[in-house]
BAFI-3210 file (N, C-alpha, C; in Angstrom, 3 decimals, decimal comma, padded with zeros to 6 digits):
// residues 153
n [1|2|3|4|5|6|7|8|9|10|11|12|13|14|15|16|17|18|19|20|21|22|23|24|25|26|27|28|29|30|31|32|33|34|35|36|37|38|39|40|41|42|43|44|45|46|47|48|49|50|51|52|53|54|55|56|57|58|59|60|61|62|63|64|65|66|67|68|69|70|71|72|73|74|75|76|77|78|79|80|81|82|83|84|85|86|87|88|89|90|91|92|93|94|95|96|97|98|99|100|101|102|103|104|105|106|107|108|109|110|111|112|113|114|115|116|117|118|119|120|121|122|123|124|125|126|127|128|129|130|131|132|133|134|135|136|137|138|139|140|141|142|143|144|145|146|147|148|149|150|151|152|153]
n.u [-005,601|-002,776|-000,782|001,631|004,917|007,294|010,760|013,142|016,252|017,015|018,848|020,436|019,276|016,789|015,605|015,364|013,562|011,323|010,721|010,037|007,939|006,055|005,736|004,045|003,136|001,719|001,808|004,474|005,987|006,509|003,815|002,205|000,117|-003,117|-003,237|-000,699|002,526|004,520|002,825|001,448|003,540|003,992|001,548|001,785|004,115|004,289|004,430|004,001|006,019|009,075|009,893|012,488|013,271|015,239|015,643|016,216|018,316|016,609|017,022|018,350|016,945|014,233|010,952|008,080|004,646|002,660|000,057|-003,506|-004,830|-007,380|-008,086|-005,523|-004,322|-002,657|-001,519|-000,683|000,503|003,185|005,809|008,642|010,764|014,391|014,739|012,218|012,341|014,259|012,823|010,782|012,240|013,115|010,638|010,026|012,096|011,379|008,980|010,003|011,558|009,515|008,226|010,290|010,608|008,007|007,888|010,010|010,032|008,901|010,860|012,749|012,964|013,838|016,343|017,611|019,588|020,894|021,874|020,483|017,770|017,840|018,738|016,572|014,488|015,411|015,284|012,517|011,581|012,677|015,322|018,643|021,211|023,607|026,671|026,771|024,025|023,058|024,526|023,680|020,916|021,075|022,308|020,315|018,228|019,366|019,506|016,781|015,912|017,369|016,298|013,625|013,897|014,873|012,663|010,863|011,918]
n.v [005,230|006,046|009,007|008,771|007,449|004,899|004,068|001,752|-000,073|-002,459|-005,506|-005,468|-007,225|-007,735|-005,215|-004,579|-006,563|-005,882|-003,379|-004,171|-006,105|-005,059|-002,368|000,695|002,672|005,031|006,173|006,018|004,191|001,267|-000,914|-003,035|-005,929|-006,439|-008,590|-009,615|-010,637|-008,548|-006,341|-006,964|-006,747|-004,004|-003,077|-003,991|-002,722|000,009|003,312|006,349|009,078|009,696|012,568|013,466|012,574|012,421|013,902|011,802|011,103|010,019|009,289|007,038|004,961|002,523|003,436|002,726|002,256|003,581|001,972|002,533|001,546|000,021|001,875|002,946|005,828|006,936|009,461|009,947|007,567|006,778|006,076|004,021|002,252|001,706|-001,011|-001,967|-001,513|-003,408|-005,720|-005,515|-005,760|-008,377|-009,749|-009,222|-010,628|-013,247|-013,442|-013,188|-015,543|-017,445|-016,950|-017,611|-020,365|-021,351|-020,868|-022,333|-024,910|-027,018|-027,768|-029,005|-031,811|-032,436|-032,642|-029,910|-027,173|-025,238|-022,698|-021,718|-021,659|-019,931|-017,541|-017,137|-016,774|-014,397|-012,640|-012,636|-011,327|-008,794|-008,449|-007,471|-008,980|-009,434|-010,783|-011,007|-010,807|-013,098|-015,174|-014,925|-015,513|-018,056|-019,507|-019,222|-020,597|-023,197|-023,741|-023,694|-025,834|-027,952|-027,932|-028,542|-031,113|-032,460|-032,302|-033,856|-036,344]
n.w [004,268|006,080|006,619|007,784|008,421|009,300|009,520|008,240|008,123|006,365|005,361|002,108|000,063|001,215|001,446|-001,271|-002,081|-000,499|-001,584|-004,153|-003,909|-002,080|-002,440|-002,569|-005,070|-005,126|-002,523|-002,136|-000,497|001,550|002,000|004,086|003,859|005,433|008,244|007,970|009,280|009,644|009,877|012,216|014,024|013,866|014,940|017,560|018,514|017,872|019,163|021,082|020,089|021,777|023,783|023,435|020,948|018,016|014,775|012,061|009,289|006,607|004,016|003,011|004,002|004,266|003,776|005,705|005,806|008,421|009,568|010,026|012,938|014,914|017,678|017,767|016,881|014,050|013,938|016,469|017,460|016,094|016,204|016,136|018,034|018,108|018,803|018,133|015,388|014,684|015,329|013,437|011,042|011,420|011,311|008,664|007,420|008,098|006,680|004,111|004,006|004,176|001,759|-000,023|000,601|-000,017|-002,771|-003,796|-002,727|-004,133|-005,835|-004,302|-004,256|-006,777|-009,343|-009,725|-010,682|-008,130|-008,494|-010,729|-009,851|-007,664|-008,821|-010,558|-008,715|-007,530|-009,721|-010,204|-007,981|-007,932|-007,002|-007,005|-008,982|-007,473|-006,165|-003,390|-002,601|-003,918|-002,668|000,004|-000,208|-001,307|000,775|002,698|001,449|001,377|004,141|004,823|003,267|004,393|006,993|006,431|005,345|007,604|009,291|007,941|008,117]
ca.u [-004,159|-002,221|000,295|002,820|005,803|008,469|011,848|014,022|017,455|017,208|019,901|020,187|018,332|015,476|015,085|014,961|012,352|010,224|010,367|009,437|006,706|005,112|005,823|002,848|003,648|000,982|002,320|005,928|006,497|006,078|002,537|001,981|-001,308|-003,753|-003,014|000,696|003,340|005,075|001,760|001,204|004,648|003,703|000,439|002,248|005,279|004,203|004,123|004,177|007,433|009,595|010,147|013,873|013,603|015,949|015,370|017,218|018,352|015,869|017,205|018,831|016,128|013,001|009,770|007,010|003,412|002,066|-001,365|-004,493|-005,336|-008,441|-007,566|-004,199|-004,318|-001,294|-000,986|-000,093|001,322|003,918|007,234|009,123|012,083|015,398|014,425|011,046|012,806|014,904|011,744|010,099|013,131|013,051|009,359|010,153|012,958|010,569|008,056|010,837|011,880|008,292|008,042|011,345|010,273|006,784|008,111|011,058|009,990|008,560|012,094|013,647|013,148|014,279|017,743|017,658|020,739|020,537|022,208|019,398|016,524|018,034|018,729|015,196|013,759|015,866|014,722|011,068|011,260|013,350|016,552|019,818|022,005|024,959|027,212|026,388|022,611|022,902|025,069|022,789|019,674|021,442|022,501|019,001|017,535|019,931|019,091|015,356|015,831|017,875|015,307|012,463|014,245|014,975|011,314|010,171|012,594]
ca.v [005,130|007,100|009,772|008,606|006,335|004,586|003,759|000,655|-000,251|-003,905|-005,914|-005,050|-008,106|-007,602|-003,915|-004,665|-007,389|-005,084|-002,357|-004,821|-006,850|-004,363|-000,924|001,394|003,788|006,245|006,777|005,864|003,491|-000,119|-001,080|-004,452|-006,294|-006,823|-009,968|-010,032|-010,564|-007,207|-005,440|-007,304|-006,149|-002,572|-002,890|-004,248|-001,957|001,451|004,079|007,790|009,467|010,322|014,008|013,728|011,892|013,273|013,661|010,938|011,178|008,859|009,165|005,701|003,978|002,088|003,930|001,758|002,930|003,359|001,780|002,946|000,412|000,367|002,298|003,560|006,895|007,065|010,800|009,886|006,360|006,679|005,930|002,650|002,328|000,890|-002,419|-002,234|-001,591|-004,716|-006,715|-005,411|-006,370|-009,818|-010,229|-009,166|-011,755|-014,474|-013,409|-013,475|-016,969|-018,190|-016,791|-018,415|-021,780|-021,664|-020,852|-023,250|-026,241|-028,024|-028,164|-029,661|-033,222|-032,596|-032,323|-028,603|-026,393|-024,219|-021,408|-021,301|-021,344|-018,752|-016,378|-016,958|-016,182|-013,014|-011,881|-012,539|-010,453|-007,505|-008,421|-007,368|-010,198|-009,283|-012,003|-011,009|-011,166|-014,492|-016,067|-014,838|-016,229|-019,469|-020,073|-019,277|-021,692|-024,465|-023,953|-024,049|-027,183|-028,887|-027,966|-029,250|-032,525|-032,996|-032,434|-034,922|-037,636]
ca.w [004,337|006,920|006,004|008,617|008,093|010,100|008,594|008,630|007,331|006,244|004,425|000,725|-000,630|001,841|001,042|-002,677|-002,114|000,053|-002,578|-005,328|-003,628|-001,204|-002,664|-003,025|-005,872|-004,806|-001,285|-002,195|000,683|001,704|002,692|004,348|003,851|006,710|008,652|007,809|010,499|009,876|010,327|013,625|014,781|013,953|015,880|018,927|018,963|017,646|020,369|020,954|019,993|023,002|023,648|023,028|019,694|017,073|013,359|011,449|007,828|006,120|002,568|002,639|004,707|003,609|004,484|005,946|006,217|009,733|009,277|011,012|013,702|015,847|018,975|017,654|015,890|013,524|014,218|017,801|017,587|014,840|016,527|016,301|018,666|017,421|019,041|017,311|014,001|014,554|015,321|012,147|010,049|011,662|010,771|007,201|007,027|008,204|005,547|002,946|004,049|003,840|000,314|-000,638|000,769|-000,766|-004,210|-004,236|-002,104|-005,145|-006,516|-003,354|-004,596|-008,160|-009,586|-010,375|-010,245|-007,153|-009,080|-011,610|-009,161|-006,821|-009,710|-011,033|-007,587|-007,394|-010,846|-010,021|-006,847|-008,039|-006,209|-007,873|-009,127|-006,929|-005,554|-001,971|-002,526|-004,334|-001,638|001,170|-000,502|-001,495|002,110|003,326|000,765|001,844|005,536|004,793|002,691|005,408|008,078|005,910|005,239|008,954|009,829|007,211|008,351]
c.u [-003,630|-001,087|001,620|003,598|006,815|009,526|012,710|015,209|017,755|018,424|019,468|019,127|016,907|014,823|014,598|013,679|011,148|009,762|009,678|008,057|005,654|005,060|004,499|003,319|002,953|001,557|003,848|006,521|005,979|004,779|002,305|000,491|-001,820|-003,479|-001,580|001,457|003,968|004,027|001,419|002,302|004,412|002,602|000,930|003,292|005,257|003,832|004,285|005,671|007,893|009,924|011,537|014,252|014,197|015,535|016,534|017,154|017,732|016,104|017,664|017,996|014,870|011,817|008,674|005,777|003,057|000,570|-002,250|-005,048|-006,442|-007,806|-006,183|-004,225|-002,883|-000,685|-000,285|000,896|002,048|005,421|007,548|010,547|013,102|015,172|013,207|011,410|013,465|013,854|011,001|010,944|013,111|011,765|009,390|011,026|012,185|009,580|008,800|011,164|010,674|008,014|009,046|010,997|009,059|007,014|009,100|010,945|009,637|009,822|013,061|013,966|013,654|015,724|017,840|018,851|020,301|020,822|021,045|018,165|016,661|018,042|017,327|014,344|014,119|015,269|013,233|010,688|012,077|014,611|017,736|020,636|023,436|025,380|026,778|024,917|022,412|023,363|024,183|021,529|019,944|021,598|021,167|018,197|018,040|019,530|017,622|015,169|016,256|016,871|014,069|012,727|014,346|013,598|010,549|010,799|012,092]
c.v [006,322|007,820|009,584|007,365|006,129|004,111|002,635|000,592|-001,753|-004,232|-005,600|-005,901|-007,913|-006,271|-003,923|-005,477|-006,610|-004,038|-002,978|-005,394|-006,068|-002,852|-000,383|002,646|005,102|006,945|006,723|005,322|002,060|-000,137|-002,579|-004,759|-006,616|-008,292|-010,438|-009,858|-009,183|-006,210|-005,706|-006,722|-004,648|-002,305|-003,020|-003,244|-000,459|002,150|005,559|008,096|010,087|011,798|014,298|013,023|012,887|012,926|012,861|011,123|009,895|008,571|007,767|004,593|003,643|002,637|002,867|002,531|002,574|003,208|002,361|001,676|000,901|000,700|002,928|004,585|007,074|008,457|010,833|008,734|006,103|006,571|004,457|002,732|001,522|-000,616|-002,839|-002,352|-002,942|-005,819|-006,698|-006,021|-007,883|-010,423|-010,230|-010,313|-013,070|-014,559|-013,717|-014,969|-017,829|-018,118|-017,649|-019,899|-022,149|-021,731|-021,915|-024,667|-027,351|-028,572|-028,914|-031,096|-033,471|-032,163|-031,030|-027,847|-025,285|-022,827|-020,872|-020,864|-020,129|-017,497|-016,100|-016,301|-014,706|-012,143|-011,626|-011,532|-009,163|-007,359|-008,422|-008,651|-010,021|-010,590|-012,118|-011,410|-012,639|-015,439|-016,073|-015,669|-017,719|-020,153|-020,223|-020,450|-023,047|-024,766|-024,353|-025,472|-028,231|-029,040|-028,748|-030,752|-033,176|-033,205|-033,560|-036,294|-038,320]
c.w [005,133|006,186|006,732|008,216|009,208|009,101|009,149|007,673|007,218|005,379|002,988|000,027|-000,093|001,467|-000,401|-002,820|-001,594|-000,955|-003,794|-005,022|-002,834|-001,424|-003,181|-003,760|-005,546|-003,576|-001,200|-000,900|000,666|002,497|002,845|004,366|005,253|006,988|008,508|009,130|010,696|010,365|011,797|014,512|014,945|014,977|017,326|019,413|018,656|018,942|020,087|020,899|021,305|022,739|023,093|021,715|018,701|015,651|012,778|009,938|007,276|004,637|002,142|003,287|003,912|004,411|004,541|006,416|007,655|009,476|010,370|011,649|014,617|017,197|018,935|016,528|015,376|013,724|015,568|017,937|016,262|015,041|016,732|016,832|017,855|017,614|018,231|015,842|013,731|014,494|013,989|011,033|010,190|011,106|009,242|006,685|007,068|007,042|004,246|002,876|003,694|002,346|-000,443|-000,570|-000,076|-002,266|-004,676|-003,683|-003,083|-005,810|-005,606|-003,784|-005,994|-008,305|-010,399|-009,807|-009,299|-007,698|-009,901|-010,835|-008,244|-007,682|-010,242|-009,948|-007,436|-008,497|-010,646|-008,944|-006,811|-007,212|-007,174|-007,844|-008,624|-006,269|-004,091|-001,797|-002,849|-003,238|-000,380|000,952|-000,702|-000,140|002,837|002,757|001,273|003,287|005,613|004,283|003,714|006,554|007,652|005,816|006,618|009,571|009,170|007,409|009,592]
res [m|s|q|f|s|v|y|i|n|p|p|e|y|l|g|q|w|l|r|h|d|f|w|d|t|e|s|e|r|v|v|f|p|r|g|s|a|p|r|a|v|l|y|s|l|l|r|k|a|p|r|d|s|r|h|v|d|t|s|t|l|i|p|i|e|v|p|t|f|k|g|l|n|p|a|t|f|n|y|l|s|p|t|g|q|t|a|l|i|s|a|c|k|k|l|f|q|a|t|l|f|n|e|l|h|e|l|f|g|h|d|v|q|i|t|d|i|v|y|e|f|m|d|r|h|g|i|d|r|s|e|r|n|w|e|t|i|r|q|m|y|l|r|l|r|k|k|s|q|a|q|n|s]
***
Protein backbone atom coordinates (compact mmCIF):
# COMPACT_ATOMS: atom_id res chain seq x y z
CA UNK A 1 0.00 0.00 0.00
CA UNK A 2 1.40 3.37 -0.99
CA UNK A 3 1.57 6.31 1.39
CA UNK A 4 0.38 8.80 -1.24
CA UNK A 5 -3.14 10.09 -1.76
CA UNK A 6 -5.09 12.23 -4.18
CA UNK A 7 -8.17 14.14 -3.09
CA UNK A 8 -11.62 14.59 -4.59
CA UNK A 9 -14.71 16.58 -3.71
CA UNK A 10 -17.67 14.39 -4.74
CA UNK A 11 -21.36 15.10 -4.06
CA UNK A 12 -22.39 14.42 -0.46
CA UNK A 13 -24.12 11.07 -1.08
CA UNK A 14 -21.17 9.79 -3.12
CA UNK A 15 -18.60 10.81 -0.52
CA UNK A 16 -20.58 9.07 2.22
CA UNK A 17 -20.88 5.91 0.10
CA UNK A 18 -17.15 5.92 -0.68
CA UNK A 19 -16.31 6.31 3.00
CA UNK A 20 -18.69 3.50 3.95
CA UNK A 21 -17.96 0.95 1.22
CA UNK A 22 -14.29 1.57 0.37
CA UNK A 23 -12.78 3.15 3.48
CA UNK A 24 -9.59 1.58 4.78
CA UNK A 25 -9.44 2.29 8.52
CA UNK A 26 -5.75 1.54 8.71
CA UNK A 27 -4.68 4.11 6.12
CA UNK A 28 -7.72 6.38 6.69
CA UNK A 29 -8.59 6.82 3.04
CA UNK A 30 -10.57 5.25 0.24
CA UNK A 31 -8.90 2.24 -1.38
CA UNK A 32 -10.37 0.88 -4.61
CA UNK A 33 -10.08 -2.82 -5.42
CA UNK A 34 -7.95 -4.07 -8.30
CA UNK A 35 -9.85 -4.16 -11.55
CA UNK A 36 -12.31 -1.41 -10.59
CA UNK A 37 -13.07 1.48 -12.94
CA UNK A 38 -11.85 4.17 -10.50
CA UNK A 39 -8.54 2.36 -10.20
CA UNK A 40 -8.25 2.24 -14.02
CA UNK A 41 -8.86 6.00 -14.12
CA UNK A 42 -6.07 6.50 -11.59
CA UNK A 43 -3.71 4.33 -13.64
CA UNK A 44 -4.47 6.31 -16.80
CA UNK A 45 -4.48 9.83 -15.38
CA UNK A 46 -1.94 9.97 -12.54
CA UNK A 47 1.12 12.01 -13.46
CA UNK A 48 4.02 13.89 -11.98
CA UNK A 49 3.04 16.98 -10.03
CA UNK A 50 3.67 20.20 -11.95
CA UNK A 51 6.30 22.50 -10.51
CA UNK A 52 3.78 25.24 -9.84
CA UNK A 53 1.25 23.05 -8.02
CA UNK A 54 -0.12 24.68 -4.89
CA UNK A 55 -1.01 23.06 -1.60
CA UNK A 56 -4.79 22.73 -1.28
CA UNK A 57 -6.71 22.50 1.99
CA UNK A 58 -7.71 18.83 2.01
CA UNK A 59 -9.66 18.83 5.28
CA UNK A 60 -13.05 18.68 3.51
CA UNK A 61 -11.97 16.41 0.64
CA UNK A 62 -12.04 12.61 0.33
CA UNK A 63 -8.56 11.05 0.32
CA UNK A 64 -8.01 8.33 -2.28
CA UNK A 65 -5.05 5.96 -2.17
CA UNK A 66 -2.56 6.27 -5.02
CA UNK A 67 -1.99 2.57 -5.73
CA UNK A 68 1.30 1.10 -6.82
CA UNK A 69 1.02 0.24 -10.50
CA UNK A 70 3.58 -1.60 -12.58
CA UNK A 71 5.76 1.07 -14.13
CA UNK A 72 4.27 3.95 -12.08
CA UNK A 73 6.04 4.69 -8.84
CA UNK A 74 3.53 6.44 -6.51
CA UNK A 75 6.35 8.58 -5.10
CA UNK A 76 6.64 10.17 -8.54
CA UNK A 77 3.20 9.72 -10.12
CA UNK A 78 0.88 11.04 -7.43
CA UNK A 79 -0.82 14.05 -8.99
CA UNK A 80 -4.35 14.10 -10.39
CA UNK A 81 -5.27 17.24 -12.33
CA UNK A 82 -8.66 18.91 -11.79
CA UNK A 83 -9.87 17.22 -14.98
CA UNK A 84 -8.55 13.90 -13.69
CA UNK A 85 -10.40 14.48 -10.41
CA UNK A 86 -13.62 15.04 -12.37
CA UNK A 87 -13.00 11.82 -14.32
CA UNK A 88 -12.42 9.92 -11.08
CA UNK A 89 -15.65 11.27 -9.58
CA UNK A 90 -17.46 10.26 -12.77
CA UNK A 91 -16.07 6.71 -12.52
CA UNK A 92 -17.18 6.58 -8.88
CA UNK A 93 -20.69 7.71 -9.89
CA UNK A 94 -20.86 4.95 -12.51
CA UNK A 95 -19.76 2.41 -9.90
CA UNK A 96 -22.41 3.77 -7.52
CA UNK A 97 -25.08 3.48 -10.22
CA UNK A 98 -24.06 -0.10 -10.97
CA UNK A 99 -24.33 -0.92 -7.27
CA UNK A 100 -27.73 0.76 -7.07
CA UNK A 101 -29.01 -1.11 -10.12
CA UNK A 102 -27.60 -4.48 -9.03
CA UNK A 103 -29.15 -4.23 -5.59
CA UNK A 104 -32.54 -2.85 -6.61
CA UNK A 105 -33.25 -4.30 -10.08
CA UNK A 106 -34.98 -7.33 -8.56
CA UNK A 107 -37.60 -4.95 -7.21
CA UNK A 108 -38.27 -3.21 -10.55
CA UNK A 109 -41.08 -5.62 -11.43
CA UNK A 110 -42.70 -5.66 -8.00
CA UNK A 111 -45.00 -3.18 -6.38
CA UNK A 112 -42.57 -1.89 -3.75
CA UNK A 113 -42.63 1.67 -2.45
CA UNK A 114 -39.69 3.54 -3.93
CA UNK A 115 -39.36 5.48 -0.68
CA UNK A 116 -38.74 2.32 1.29
CA UNK A 117 -36.18 0.78 -1.02
CA UNK A 118 -34.19 3.98 -1.51
CA UNK A 119 -34.02 4.59 2.24
CA UNK A 120 -33.02 0.95 2.78
CA UNK A 121 -30.26 1.30 0.17
CA UNK A 122 -29.05 4.51 1.85
CA UNK A 123 -28.99 2.85 5.28
CA UNK A 124 -27.10 -0.18 3.95
CA UNK A 125 -24.41 2.01 2.39
CA UNK A 126 -23.91 4.61 5.12
CA UNK A 127 -25.62 7.50 3.33
CA UNK A 128 -27.34 10.08 5.55
CA UNK A 129 -31.12 10.21 5.28
CA UNK A 130 -31.21 13.83 4.13
CA UNK A 131 -33.88 14.98 1.71
CA UNK A 132 -31.25 15.99 -0.86
CA UNK A 133 -29.49 12.60 -0.76
CA UNK A 134 -32.80 10.75 -0.98
CA UNK A 135 -34.06 12.80 -3.92
CA UNK A 136 -30.76 12.44 -5.82
CA UNK A 137 -30.72 8.66 -5.38
CA UNK A 138 -34.46 8.36 -6.12
CA UNK A 139 -34.03 10.23 -9.41
CA UNK A 140 -31.01 8.11 -10.28
CA UNK A 141 -32.98 4.94 -9.51
CA UNK A 142 -35.89 6.09 -11.71
CA UNK A 143 -33.56 6.91 -14.62
CA UNK A 144 -31.85 3.52 -14.33
CA UNK A 145 -35.24 1.80 -14.18
CA UNK A 146 -36.52 3.70 -17.22
CA UNK A 147 -33.34 2.91 -19.18
CA UNK A 148 -33.57 -0.77 -18.25
CA UNK A 149 -37.21 -0.96 -19.28
CA UNK A 150 -36.46 0.74 -22.61
CA UNK A 151 -33.66 -1.74 -23.34
CA UNK A 152 -35.89 -4.69 -22.53
CA UNK A 153 -38.75 -3.48 -24.74
